N, C-alpha and C positions, 0 to 999 in steps of 0.2 A: 372498544375502549378508546377514550380520546387520545389522539396522537401524541399530544404533548406530555400526557400522563405516562404513556408507555415509554417515552423517550426521555427519561429523567435526566440522563447525562447531558443531553442536548439543552434542555430547558435550564439546567443548573449553570450552564455557561454564562447566562446572564447574572446569576447570582455571584459569580466569581468577580464580577466588576465591582462588587461591594468592597472588595479588598483594595480599593483606591488605586487601581491601576495594576494590581497583581504583580506578576513577575516581569522583570526587565532584564536586560543583558548587557555585558560588556561587549563591545565590537572590535576590540583591538587585540584580544588574545583568546586562548582556548579555555581560559578559566572562567567560563560564562555562568557563574553561579547567580542564582536569582536572589533578589531580596525583596522585602515587602516595604512599601511606603508606610504602612502601619507596622508598629513594633511587632516582631516575630513572636514574642512571648504573649502579647495580648491577643493575637490571632489564635494561638494554639491553646490558650487557657479556656476558651469556650468550645466545647465539643460540637456545637452547632456549626462551627465554621469549617469542620473538617471535610464535609461533603462539598462545600464550596471550593476549597482548594483542590480536592480531587477532580471536580469538574473542570477546573483550569488544566489539569494534566491531560484529560481526555480531549478537551477542546484544543490543546496544543498540536493535535495530529491534523487539524483542519483549519482553524482560524489563523489569520495572520497576526492578531493582537487583540486589543480591547476595542470593540466596535468594528465596523466594516473597514474603514481606513483611517489613518491619521495617528494611531497609537500602536505601531508595530512592536512585536516582541523582539524582532531582530531587524537590524538596519540593512536594507538592500543596497543602499548607495545613493548618492545624491542624483535625483532625476530618474531613478530606476523604479520598476513597478512593484509596489508592495505586495500585490497579489502573488507575484512569483516566489515570495518568501514563505508562503503557506506551505505546511509540511507535505501534504498529499500532492499538491501541484508540483513542487520541487521534486519530489520522489518519482512522480509519474514522468516527468521530463526525462529523468536519467534512465528510467526503466523502459521506456517505449520509444522515444524519438530516435535513439541511435540504431533501431532494429529494423527488421523487414516488415513491420506492420504499421508504422506510423510515420508522418512527415509533417512538419509545420511550415506554413507559407510565410510567416512573419520574417522580415529581412534582418532582424537583430543578429549581430555577429555571433554572440554566444549560442544562440539557438541554432544557427546554421552550422556551427561546429559540432553540435550534438547530432544534427541531421547526417553529418558526413563522417562522424567519428574522427574528428581532427582537433579536439579539444586540448588545452594545455592547462597548467596548474593556475593560470590567471583567469580561467573561465568563471564569470560571475555566477552562473547557474550551478555549476559544480560546487561553488563555495556556498550558495543558498542552501542546497540540501544538507551539506556538512554542518553548516552553522544551525540549521534548524534541528537536526538530530541531536547535537550537543547542547542545545538550549533545553530540549526535552529531557535529556539525560540529567542535566543540572537541576531542572525543576523537580523531577522525580526524586533526586537525591535529597533535596531540601525537605520534601514531605516525608520521605522515609526516615531521615535523620531526627525529625520532630515527633515521630509516632512510635518510638521504641517503648517497651514495657516501663522502662526507667523513667522516661519522659512523662508518660501517662500517669504514673504513680506520683511523680513529683508535682503534677497539676491536680491531683485528687480526682482524676478521671477513672471511673470504675464501672462495673456492671455492664449494661447494654451499650452504653457509650464507649467503654473500652473495647468491647467485642466488635463493634462497628468499626472503630479505628484500626483494629488489627486486620479486619477484612479489607478496609480501604488501603491499608499499607501493602497488602498482598497484591491488590490490583495495581498499585503504583509500581511495585517491583515487576509485574508483567509488562506494564507500559515502558518502563526503562529497558527491559529485555528486548522488547519489540524494536525500540530505537537503536539499541546496540546491534541487533541482528541486521538492520539495515546498514549500519556502519560496517559491519563485518562484510556484508555482501558487496557494498559499493566501494569501499575504500581500503578494507583489509586490515592494515597494521595502523591502528588509530590510537589517540590518547585515551587513557582509561582511568576513570574517577568514580568512586562509589561514595556511599553516605558517610563512611568513616574518615574520609579525607576531608580536612578542614578547609573551607573555602578561603582562597586568597593567600595560603601559606606556602605554596609551591607551584611549579610549573608541572602541569599534568604529564605523568609518565606515559610512554608509548608501549603499547602491548602488541604481541604478534598475533596473527590470524588464528593459528591453532590455540593459543592460550585464550583468546576471546571466546572461541568455539567452546572450550572446556568450561569457561565461566558461565556461559549461557545455558549449557546443558545442566550444569549443577544448579544454577539459580532457578530455572524453571521446574526442575524436580523438587526443589525445596518449597517452592510456593504451591505446587499442585494440591496438597492436602488443605491448604489455607484458603483456597478459592472456592466460590459456590460450585455446587454440582452442575454439570452441563444443562443448560436451558432452565435453571431454577432461579437465576437472579434476574435483575431488570434487563430488558433488551438494551443492547449497546454497551454492557459492562462486560469486563473480562471475567470468564469463568474457566473451570477445568477444561472445557472443550477448546477454548482459545489457546490455553497453554499447551494442549496436546497437539493442535494444529501447527503451532509454532515449532514445537519439537519435531514433528514430522518433516516440516520443510527444512529445518536445520540438518537433520539426519539425511534427507534426500540429497542435499548439496555438500555433504561432509567430505567427499572426495575432493571436491574443488577447494574447500576451505582448509583441509588438513592433510590431504594425501591419502586418507584412509577411508574406504567405503563403509557406510553404515546402513546399508539398505534393510537389514533385519530389524534394527531399531526403529527405522522409518515405518516399517510394517507394524511394529508393536503399537505405536501411537496412532497410526491409521486405524487399527483394529479397535482401539478404545473409543475413537469417535464413531466408528461404524456401529458400535453397540450402545451408543448413547441416545438414540431416539431422534436423530436428525433425519430430514426427508427432503427430497428434491422439490423445488417449486413446480407447480403444474406446467408452467410455460416459461420458456427461457427468457422471453422479453420482460417478465414480471421482475426478474432480478435487478433490472436497471431502470425501474420506473419510480415515480414519486411516492408510491405507496408500497415500496418493496419491504418496508418494515412490517407490513401486514401480509401481503400476498407471498412473500418469499422468506418470511422469518424462520420457517423450519429448515431452510437450507443454509442460511447465513449463520456462520459460526461466530464471527466477530466482525461487526461493521464499524466504519468511521461515520459517525452520525452528521447528517445535513439537515437543516430546517431553514426554509426560505424566509421565515419570520424571526426565528429565535437566534439562529447562528448564521448571520450573513457574512459571506466571504466571497472574494473573487478567485479563490482556489477551490479545492474539492470538486464535487460534481457540478458546481456552477461553472467552473472552468471547462469541464469535460463536455457539458452540453453545448455551451455557447461557442467554444472554440471549434466545434465540429460542424457549425452551420455557416454555409457561404453559398456562392454561386446562385443557382436557381432554387436552392433549398429554402423552405419556409420554417422560420423560427416557430411559428404558431403550431406546426405539426408536432413539435417537440415540446410544447408548453412554455415557450419563451417568446419575448417580443422581438429579439433580433439576434444575429449571430456575429461572430468575430472573425470568421473566414480564416481560421488558423490550421486546424488539423485535418488531415485526410490520410488514406492508406497508400502504401506502395503496392505494387501489383501482386507481390508474393502472397499477401493475405487473401484477396479474393480468389486467386488461383488455387487456394487450399479447398475451395468449394466447387469441385467439378460438377457438371451436369449429370444428375442421377438418372438411371433408367426409369425410376418411378419415384415420386415423392419429392418434396423440396425441403432442404435443410433450413429451419427457421432461424438458425444462428448467422445465416448469410444476410446481414442487415447493411446493405450498401445502397447509396444513392448514385445513380449513373448518368441521369439526365444533364447534359451539358458538361459532364466530367469525362476526362480521358483515362484510360487504364494506365498508360505510360506517363512518366514525368520527365520532361526535358529541362524544366526550370522549377526548382524546388520553391521558388517564391510566388508561384502562380497557383492559387488555391484550386482552380478548376482541373489542374493536372493531378491526377490520382482520384480514385473514387471516394465519395463522401461516405461517412460511417454514421449510421442511425441507432447505434446500440444504446447510448445513454440519453435518457429522456426525462423531462420534467412533467410528463403526462402521467396520470393515474391509470390503473388498469380499468377503471370505470369510465374513462374518457375525459374526465376533468383535468384541470392543470393543477400545479403545486399551489402552495398556500400563499405565495408572495403576489398580490394583486398587480404588481408592476410588471411581472413576468421576468424579473431580473435574477432573483436568487432561487436556488433549486432545492427541492426537498429530498432528492434521491440519495439514500445512503450508499456509501462505498463498501462492498463486501471485501474486507481485507483477507478473510478466510471463509470459504464456503464448501459445502459437501462435495460438489462436483470436482473441485480441486483435489480433495481427499481420494475420491475414486480414481482419478488419474495418478496421484502419487502412489497409491496402492499398486495399480497395474504396472507402473514403471518399476517400483522397487522389486516386484515379483520377477519381472522380465530381466532385471539386472542381477538376479541371484539371491535376493533376500529370502529369508526363511520365515514362515508364519503366515503364508498365503499360498494361493494356487492360480495357475494360469486360467483355469476354468472360471474361478470367482473374479478374476481380473476381467475376463471377457464379459461376464454378466454385468459388472459395474460399467464398463464402457458402453455396452449396448443399452443400458439403462439411460445413458446420456443421449445416445443416438435415437432411442425410442422417443424421448422427449423432443429432441430437435426435429424429428420427422412426423411428430404428431401420431405416433402408432397407438392404436387402440384396437380392441377386438381382434387381437391376433395378427394385426398387420406387422410386417417385418421390413418396411422400407428403411434403407440405410444401414441395417444391421450388418456387422462384419463376422468373419470366421476367425478362428484361432490362428490360422495361417496369416490373415491380414494383420491381426493384432501384433504378431511377432515380427512383422516385416520391419527392415530398417527404417527408421525415422517415423514410424506410424505414430508413436506416442508423442514425439515432438509436434507433429503436425496436428494431432488431435488436441493437444493443449492449445495450439495456435487457433484452432476453430472454436474451442469452448472458452478460452480465457483471454482472447485478444482485447487489448486496451484495458486490462486489469492489473497492470504494473507488475507482470511476471515474466515478460518475453525475453528481456536481456539475460536474466538469470538462467532461464531455460536454455537459451541459445549457448551460453558459456558452458553449461553442464553437458551439453551434447557436442561440444567442440566446434560449434558453428560461428560464433560470434565474430571472431577475428579471422578466421580461416578463409583461404581463397577458394575453397572447394564448394562454399556456398555463398552466393552473392545476391544482393538486391540493389535496386536503383540507387546510385549515389553513395553506396557504401565505400568508404575510403576516398570520397570527394570526386569520383568519376561516374559519369552517367550509367555505365553498364555495371558498375560495382567492382570492387577488387578487395583482396586481402589487405589487412592492416596489421601493424605490430601487435604481438601478443600482450604487450604492456597495457593495451587499451582494455584488457579484461578487468582491470581495476581503474578506478578514477584516481586522479592524483589528490594528495592533500593540498588544500588551497595555498598558494604561495604566501598569502598574507599570514597564515598561521605558521608556517615554516619560519618566517621572519620573527613573529611574536614569541614563538617557543623554540629556541635553537637546539633543544635536545631531540626534536623530531627528526626522523630520517624519511626522506621523500620516497615514495614508491618507485621502483626501477623503471626507467624509460622517460621520466619527466625531469 
């Protein structure tokens, strides 16, 4: 099937521009409610517009605004990079750059603070992710507010149009939950606004981390029966599988968020996914290529769509591919015209892939020519191995759709089956009920069979139960399988490694050999600009 037909949500991002600029936001306070340049009632009176507004909500996780540049949804600041305000790029910065698996060479002060875990509440990039999250929440609130049964009835929208609107509303509630989950994980105690709160009438109230956890748990369970069955809706749209995956990840981290472990609940939702017909992509590299919507669709539970022609952005996977190319690396090998010489890895990541007595782990995707393993200067790209994981090449050998080689087609797998296999294994090993160590071993070895290309009874790279249960094996295996997929910071925190002096990586804490940092860095601060704008907010401890 034609790529653009399969990727309806991406193509519809263009249609969203028909709303004359769509959603914009206030930059001076947290009450970032969207408005329409067209009269809101005129937009929602026509049921044909609903899918276009929904497309804007999906596009909000990837695009920086209307068009490639020049009309941003949120304002980065005078002279700052609009691309850094795109949701996935801003989120990836915070999830990967402070960890043992990535470092950026650009000399920007805020980026180097992320490299070293030395940020403050005035860091622009900490603010960018926060602002983008709450812009998305506000945009979703607006759509949810305008698609109640009462609103539909008042506009004489009925039949199939009303049924579609209800399904779209459930999807918008999922997207809002995903954004709030990121707020929960990154910032903890955040402003909280839902669709029943009237825009502009009050300063958003602050909620606690446990309360936000409880809200997300309840909201995701409430929308579960309203979403399409797993893998039955259009590719790229939220379905029950996406809700289950988010619930599983929420429960996996529950002890961090609330102080109470919920591993049995994690297994409950892992098992739902495991029985829903998903399957591993045949080859690991296919998950991160320009045609992953075809070759890896069975594994991808919920993607953030990218399209080099339809949805052009300097965030998303365009950023991930370009920023990883520099030194002697050839952009053409990854389907692009040039690199930005930004991201490479710290030594801890390649050292997770020891030399095997037989076989090669295909997940070990590093460029070493002209690169050093050690990093003595964070701003020198050739210090630290290059990473070849993200690509704009197709599995057939061709490039992505943009003939200029600038914008990338590769979708970002926000949730995929391999992660669920590893969540299942971890939850079992942490004492959750509803699974077994034997099944956990089977799932982990399925990933390793793929990684080592095992067929016909080969067992290269397979592990034993004793190896599975060894301290830190699951953390290390998540590092091998999920590196550069915006999970590492959360994983390190859950395992007590992110701020601790017992586990170090180059430049952790601002010193070359690495050092422990204050535990307050397990949360990012609320941006100082929003503390000023909303004096009811209480800053996270330590900032």
